[in-house]
ZAMARGU-4260 file (C-alpha; in steps of 0.2 Angstrom, whole numbers, plus 5000, padded with zeros to 4 digits):
<rodrens>
0) 5024/4932/5142 | 5010/4932/5126 | 5012/4950/5128 | 5030/4950/5123 | 5026/4938/5109
5) 5012/4947/5101 | 5024/4963/5101 | 5039/4952/5093 | 5026/4945/5081 | 5018/4963/5076
10) 5036/4968/5074 | 5039/4956/5064 | 5023/4957/5052 | 5029/4976/5048 | 5045/4974/5042
15) 5034/4967/5030 | 5021/4977/5026 | 5029/4995/5029 | 5041/5006/5021 | 5049/5005/5006
20) 5064/4998/4996 | 5070/5012/4982 | 5082/5007/4970 | 5090/5017/4957 | 5079/5017/4942
25) 5080/5017/4923 | 5074/5029/4911 | 5054/5032/4908 | 5060/5032/4887 | 5070/5017/4892
30) 5054/5007/4901 | 5042/5010/4888 | 5056/5003/4874 | 5055/4988/4883 | 5038/4986/4888
35) 5033/4985/4868 | 5041/4963/4871 | 5050/4966/4856 | 5061/4949/4852 | 5079/4952/4859
40) 5094/4958/4847 | 5097/4946/4832 | 5102/4930/4839 | 5100/4935/4859 | 5088/4929/4872
45) 5077/4941/4884 | 5075/4939/4900 | 5063/4950/4910 | 5064/4948/4931 | 5050/4957/4938
50) 5045/4960/4956 | 5025/4963/4955 | 5020/4963/4973 | 5021/4977/4987 | 5023/4962/5000
55) 5040/4965/5009 | 5043/4983/5004 | 5057/4987/5014 | 5065/4972/5008 | 5078/4975/4994
60) 5084/4957/4986 | 5099/4957/4975 | 5097/4950/4957 | 5111/4936/4948 | 5114/4932/4931
65) 5125/4918/4929 | 5133/4925/4943 | 5134/4944/4937 | 5125/4956/4949 | 5112/4965/4939
70) 5104/4975/4953 | 5094/4976/4968 | 5074/4973/4964 | 5062/4982/4974 | 5042/4982/4975
75) 5033/4984/4955 | 5052/4983/4947 | 5056/4973/4935 | 5074/4970/4924 | 5078/4966/4908
80) 5094/4958/4902 | 5100/4948/4885 | 5108/4935/4886 | 5117/4920/4872 | 5105/4908/4869
85) 5108/4891/4881 | 5110/4886/4897 | 5109/4902/4913 | 5107/4904/4931 | 5096/4915/4940
90) 5098/4918/4956 | 5093/4929/4971 | 5096/4934/4989 | 5087/4925/5001 | 5086/4926/5020
95) 5100/4913/5023 | 5107/4910/5004 | 5105/4911/4988 | 5091/4903/4978 | 5093/4897/4961
100) 5086/4892/4945 | 5093/4884/4931 | 5085/4890/4912 | 5089/4885/4894 | 5084/4899/4882
105) 5082/4900/4862 | 5088/4913/4854 | 5077/4929/4848 | 5064/4926/4863 | 5060/4932/4877
110) 5059/4923/4895 | 5049/4930/4910 | 5053/4928/4927 | 5044/4934/4944 | 5054/4934/4959
115) 5043/4935/4976 | 5046/4939/4993 | 5043/4925/5006 | 5042/4925/5025 | 5057/4920/5035
120) 5061/4918/5052 | 5072/4935/5053 | 5071/4946/5037 | 5062/4940/5020 | 5068/4928/5008
125) 5065/4929/4988 | 5065/4915/4975 | 5062/4918/4956 | 5049/4907/4948 | 5047/4906/4926
130) 5031/4911/4919 | 5021/4911/4903 | 5025/4925/4889 | 5005/4932/4894 | 5006/4931/4912
135) 5024/4938/4913 | 5019/4952/4901 | 5007/4956/4912 | 5016/4956/4927 | 5030/4968/4921
140) 5015/4981/4913 | 5013/4984/4932 | 5030/4986/4936 | 5045/5002/4932 | 5059/4998/4925
145) 5077/4997/4937 | 5094/5004/4932 | 5106/4987/4929 | 5120/4989/4939 | 5137/4982/4937
150) 5142/4981/4957 | 5133/4979/4971 | 5132/4995/4981 | 5140/5000/4995 | 5127/5003/5011
155) 5125/5020/5015 | 5122/5024/5034 | 5104/5027/5030 | 5103/5010/5026 | 5111/5003/5041
</rodrens>
């Protein structure tokens, strides 16, 4: 019995620590431009949402801004999205339901949010937390720009 429990625990741990999820990536030129951290377009707010960890590397997690899908994160990736100033909701896919973070943005400022993977019962969950500009910039610099998508991709046979 103990051997079976140990085997299951090792299989679950290997899911978190091995494999590598891949997502569509932005161009190197767009990545370099975003890492200059210039202010957003006039009157807009900039959102950097990054995942600067390899923990849960086999997991892709959906990210939404105000209910609109912007893409799936993978380890060491980030997204940049401009929004109108005001109240917004950031959401990420978790194990059983989405986790949400309500924010309020001001014009002509960039904001930084870290998505992180956490242990779950069956698969890893995810959450989003705000970060200071200094911490956020460092986190984004560790990552590469993921491509923003308009809709969630349909799973291919090799993904199943």
